[in-house]
C-alpha positions in Angstrom: 14.5 108.9 52.9 14.7 110.4 49.7 18.4 111.0 50.5 19.7 107.9 51.4 17.8 106.0 49.0 19.8 108.3 46.2 23.0 107.7 48.0 22.5 103.9 47.5 21.3 104.0 44.0 24.6 106.7 43.6 26.7 103.7 45.2 25.4 101.1 43.1 25.9 102.6 39.6 29.4 103.8 41.0 30.7 100.1 42.1 29.3 98.5 39.2 32.7 98.7 37.8 34.2 97.6 40.8 37.2 95.7 39.5 37.7 96.3 35.9 38.5 99.9 36.4 41.5 101.8 37.0 42.1 102.0 40.8 43.5 104.9 42.5 45.9 104.7 45.3 45.0 106.3 48.9 44.7 110.1 48.0 47.2 112.2 50.3 46.3 115.0 52.4 47.1 118.7 51.2 50.5 118.7 53.5 51.7 115.5 52.5 53.8 115.4 49.4 51.9 113.8 45.8 52.7 110.1 45.5 54.9 109.3 42.4 52.7 107.0 39.9 54.0 103.5 39.2 52.6 100.9 36.3 53.4 97.1 36.8 55.5 97.4 33.6 57.8 100.3 35.3 58.0 98.4 38.0 59.6 95.4 36.2 62.0 97.7 34.5 63.0 98.9 37.8 63.5 95.6 39.6 65.8 94.5 36.6 68.1 97.6 37.2 68.3 98.0 40.7 67.5 94.8 42.7 69.9 93.6 44.6 69.9 89.8 43.7 69.5 90.7 40.0 72.5 93.1 39.9 74.6 90.4 41.8 73.5 87.6 39.6 74.8 89.7 36.9 77.7 90.4 38.4 78.6 86.4 39.0 78.6 86.5 35.3 81.8 88.8 35.2 83.3 86.4 38.1 82.7 83.5 35.6 84.3 85.7 32.6 87.2 85.9 35.1 87.4 82.0 35.8 87.9 81.7 32.4 90.8 83.6 32.0 92.1 81.5 35.1 91.5 78.6 33.6 93.5 79.7 30.4 96.6 80.5 32.5 100.0 79.1 31.9 102.5 78.1 34.3 104.7 80.6 35.1 108.0 80.8 33.4 111.1 80.5 35.3 114.3 82.7 35.1 117.2 82.1 37.0 121.4 83.0 36.9 123.6 80.0 38.1 127.2 80.5 39.2 129.2 77.7 40.2 133.2 77.4 40.8 133.0 81.1 42.5 136.5 81.2 44.0 136.9 81.7 48.1 137.1 85.1 47.9 133.8 85.8 46.0 135.2 87.2 42.9 132.0 86.9 40.4 134.6 88.0 37.7 136.7 84.9 38.4 133.9 82.6 38.6 134.4 79.2 36.8 130.7 78.8 35.6 127.8 81.1 34.6 124.6 80.1 33.5 121.4 82.6 32.1 118.6 79.8 32.7 114.8 80.0 31.0 112.7 77.3 32.0 108.6 76.7 30.8 106.3 74.0 31.7 104.2 73.0 29.0 100.8 70.9 29.5 99.9 67.9 27.5 97.8 69.0 24.1 94.2 69.2 25.3 94.4 70.4 29.2 94.3 73.7 28.6 91.3 73.6 26.4 89.6 71.2 28.6 90.0 73.3 31.7 88.8 76.5 29.4 85.6 74.6 28.3 84.9 73.8 31.8 85.0 77.4 33.0 82.7 78.5 29.9 79.9 76.5 31.3 80.5 78.4 34.4 79.8 81.5 32.3 76.6 79.6 30.8 75.5 78.8 34.4 76.0 82.3 35.5 73.9 83.9 32.3 71.1 81.4 32.8 70.8 82.0 36.2 70.7 85.6 35.8 67.8 85.0 33.6 66.3 82.5 36.4 66.7 85.4 39.0 65.0 88.0 36.7 61.9 86.1 36.3 61.5 84.7 40.0 61.5 88.4 41.4 59.6 90.1 38.6 57.0 87.0 39.5 57.3 88.6 43.2 56.9 92.0 42.4 54.0 91.1 40.0 52.6 89.2 43.0 53.2 92.4 45.3 51.9 94.6 42.6 48.8 92.5 42.8 48.3 92.7 46.5 48.9 95.9 46.9 45.8 96.8 44.0 43.8 94.4 45.7 44.4 96.2 49.4 43.7 99.4 48.4 40.2 98.5 46.5 39.6 97.1 49.8 40.4 100.4 51.8 38.2 102.6 48.9 35.3 100.0 49.9 35.9 100.3 53.7 36.3 103.9 53.3 32.8 104.1 51.0 30.9 102.2 53.4 31.7 104.2 56.5 31.0 107.3 54.8 27.4 105.4 54.0 27.3 104.3 57.6 27.6 108.0 58.7 24.5 109.0 56.4 23.1 106.0 58.0 23.7 107.3 61.2 22.4 110.6 60.5 19.6 108.9 59.7 18.6 106.9 62.4 19.7 109.5 64.9 16.6 111.9 63.4 14.6 109.0 63.8 15.4 108.5 66.9 15.0 111.7 68.2 11.7 111.9 66.3 10.8 108.8 68.4 10.0 106.7 65.3 13.2 104.4 65.9 15.0 103.1 68.9 18.3 103.9 70.3 19.4 99.8 69.8 19.5 101.1 65.9 21.7 104.1 67.0 24.2 101.5 69.0 24.1 99.2 66.1 25.0 102.2 63.7 27.8 103.2 65.9 29.2 99.9 66.5 29.1 98.8 63.0 30.8 102.2 62.3 33.7 101.4 64.7 34.1 97.3 63.4 34.4 99.0 60.0 37.2 101.5 61.2 39.0 98.7 63.0 38.8 97.1 59.3 40.4 100.3 57.9 43.1 101.0 60.2 44.0 97.0 59.3 43.5 97.1 55.3 45.6 100.6 55.3 48.6 98.7 57.7 48.5 95.7 55.1 48.5 98.4 52.0 51.5 99.9 53.5 53.4 96.8 54.4 52.4 95.7 51.0 54.0 98.7 49.5 56.9 98.2 51.4 57.5 95.0 50.0 57.5 96.0 46.5 59.8 99.1 47.3 62.8 96.8 48.9 61.9 94.3 45.7 63.1 97.5 43.6 65.8 98.4 45.6 64.5 101.4 46.6 64.1 102.8 49.9 64.1 106.8 49.7 61.2 107.9 51.2 59.3 108.0 48.1 55.6 106.9 47.9 54.3 105.0 45.3 50.8 104.8 43.8 50.0 102.2 41.8 48.1 102.8 38.9 47.1 99.7 37.1 43.9 97.6 37.9 43.1 94.2 38.6 41.9 92.9 35.5 42.6 89.3 34.0 42.8 88.4 30.5 40.9 84.5 29.8 43.0 82.4 27.3 42.3 79.0 26.2 45.7 76.9 27.4 46.2 73.1 27.0 47.9 71.7 29.7 50.3 69.3 27.6 51.0 72.6 25.3 51.6 74.5 28.7 54.4 72.1 30.0 56.2 71.7 26.7 56.5 75.5 26.5 57.5 76.4 30.3 60.1 73.6 30.4 61.5 74.3 27.0 61.6 77.6 28.8 62.8 76.6 31.8 66.3 78.3 32.9 66.6 75.6 36.0 66.5 72.8 33.1 69.1 74.2 31.2 71.4 74.8 33.7 71.1 70.7 35.0 72.0 70.3 31.1 75.0 72.1 31.3 75.9 70.8 34.4 75.9 67.7 33.4 77.9 68.5 30.0 80.3 70.1 32.5 80.8 67.1 34.7 81.9 65.3 31.1 84.2 67.9 30.6 85.4 67.2 33.9 85.7 63.4 33.2 87.9 64.5 30.2 90.2 66.8 32.3 90.7 63.6 34.6 91.8 61.3 32.1 94.2 63.9 30.3 95.6 64.2 33.8 97.1 60.6 33.4 99.0 62.0 30.5 102.7 63.3 30.9 103.1 67.3 31.3 106.5 69.0 29.9 109.1 71.2 30.6 111.4 73.1 28.1 114.6 74.7 29.0 117.3 76.7 27.4 120.7 78.2 28.6 123.5 81.1 28.0 126.2 79.8 29.5 129.5 80.8 30.2 132.6 78.7 30.7 135.9 78.9 31.4 138.4 76.3 30.5 141.3 78.0 32.8 141.4 80.4 35.2 142.2 83.9 33.5 142.1 82.5 30.3 138.5 84.3 29.6 135.3 82.5 29.1 133.7 80.1 26.5 129.7 80.9 25.4 127.8 77.7 25.1 124.1 77.4 24.3 122.1 74.5 26.6 118.8 72.9 26.0 116.4 71.0 28.9 113.8 68.9 28.0 111.9 67.0 30.4 109.0 65.3 31.2 106.4 64.4 33.8 106.1 60.7 35.1 102.6 60.6 36.5 102.3 56.8 36.3 104.3 56.6 39.2 101.4 58.3 40.9 99.0 55.8 39.3 96.3 55.6 42.1 95.7 59.5 42.6 94.8 59.7 38.7 92.7 56.0 38.9 90.9 58.0 42.1 90.6 61.6 40.0 89.1 59.4 37.1 86.4 57.6 39.3 85.4 60.7 41.3 84.5 62.5 38.0 83.0 59.5 36.4 80.7 59.1 39.8 80.2 62.8 39.8 79.0 62.3 35.8 76.5 59.7 37.1 75.2 62.1 39.5 74.7 64.9 37.5 72.7 62.3 34.8 70.7 61.6 37.9 70.1 65.1 38.7 69.2 65.9 35.2 66.0 63.1 34.9 65.1 64.0 38.2 65.0 68.2 37.2 62.9 67.2 34.3 60.2 65.3 36.4 60.1 68.0 38.9 60.0 70.8 36.5 57.0 68.9 34.8 55.4 68.4 38.1 55.7 71.8 38.9 54.4 73.3 35.9 51.2 70.7 36.1 50.3 71.8 39.8 50.5 75.1 38.6 48.6 75.0 35.9 45.8 73.1 37.8 45.8 75.9 40.4 45.1 78.2 37.6 42.1 76.7 35.9 40.7 76.5 39.4 40.9 80.1 40.2 39.7 80.9 36.3 36.7 78.3 37.6 36.2 80.4 40.4 36.5 83.5 38.3 34.0 82.5 35.8 31.5 81.8 38.4 31.7 85.2 39.7 31.0 86.9 36.2 28.3 84.4 35.0 26.3 84.4 37.8 27.3 86.1 41.6 28.0 89.2 40.3 24.3 89.3 38.5 22.7 87.8 41.4 23.7 90.0 43.8 23.2 93.6 41.6 19.8 92.1 41.6 19.4 92.1 44.8 20.5 95.2 46.0 18.3 96.8 43.4 15.5 94.9 44.5 16.1 95.8 47.3 16.1 99.6 47.0 13.0 99.0 45.2 11.5 96.9 48.1 12.6 99.9 50.5 11.1 103.0 48.2 7.6 100.9 48.8 8.4 100.3 52.3 8.4 96.5 52.3 11.7 96.7 53.7 13.4 99.0 56.2 16.5 101.1 56.6 18.7 98.1 58.0 17.6 95.6 56.0 18.5 97.4 53.3 21.7 98.4 54.8 22.5 94.2 55.0 21.6 93.8 51.6 24.6 96.7 50.3 26.9 94.9 52.8 26.6 91.2 51.0 26.7 93.2 47.7 30.4 95.3 49.2 31.6 91.9 50.3 30.7 90.1 47.2 32.5 93.0 45.2 35.6 92.5 47.3 35.4 88.5 47.0 35.3 89.2 43.1 38.7 91.3 43.4 40.0 88.9 45.7 39.3 85.9 43.0 41.1 88.1 40.2 44.1 88.7 42.3 44.5 84.9 43.1 43.8 84.3 39.3 46.5 86.8 38.7 48.9 85.1 41.5 48.3 81.8 39.6 49.4 83.0 36.4 52.7 84.4 37.8 53.5 81.3 39.6 52.9 79.2 36.8 55.4 81.5 34.7 57.9 80.8 37.1 57.1 77.3 38.1 59.9 75.5 35.8 62.2 78.2 37.8 61.7 77.6 41.4 64.0 75.0 42.6 67.5 75.1 44.0 
């Protein structure tokens, strides 16, 4: 009896700082390799360098830079040789006319610059999308990391309870053999141990799945096992809803992309209007002329200036302008809608965080203290013979469940905060 009493006191004291202390990962067996320690900040640093989505988004910036170069491309010049009045015997030395021509098409001033501007908008969009993807992946890595911490705490809690039950089973078995307890108590203890072992299996499975998902986000599947070294801890802060909405709206890459897409539509409209203006063609030629057969060649210089006539295709030009104007209106509509969606998404995420904080404060202010008082009272009652061992164990189970729910509430609050941080980025 004294042994079990000491065990309960030890468990009560060791679990007092359950949610605030650092969480140790499941310890490897002697023949297993040591797990690599991994903090949340280290995970974020790794994911920003090796996550496939982040790396691909970074490469999109290179793609956009290539498109800027393409947008500034000049039309290919033409170099040609023209021979006329060739004798029937194909004696090119007796050719009557021999010309060396050079032609270059020139766009109307401003067209090339407008195309480059449109491509530069694409680069800005790619850069903002890169930052947006990093935010989203960072948020996901935080949630998976927190989930891993919670799963590990649940595993450790179940393992602790199984050890306690094994001691309880030994005590009950001794009492049964001494004739002071019924065999039903022995069966109850064995069933409870079996149930907890099933829970332990599911908890370990969930932990492994969470860490596996974490490794996928890290872009590393090299057989390394990770030990999550941070703790489930939440720092309360006094946040104002309007301030939060304004802050995250101003930091929204999604909103900035919508604004740049609106400016890009303006650029497309400007280019469509400029396409109604003519382009030019400039050509020069070095000409050889043979006034009379056999009297040699005279050299001349030729000049060719041409202009395109887009007015002959005015319906097509008007169609391009109408399409660009419509797309500009669509971009404006989407921009205004994006502002509404971002503000509403932030507001919902803020409300979720506020609710989670209220739940967490409820644990901090009353539930934890109440259940700890109940456990101490139960231990005292058992010591005084006022309750039996089974009732004391039920009290401890309630205590353990409360601690687990407390950790789950911290997890929910941390996840709500992570979702608030990307609430302005979650749209496509």
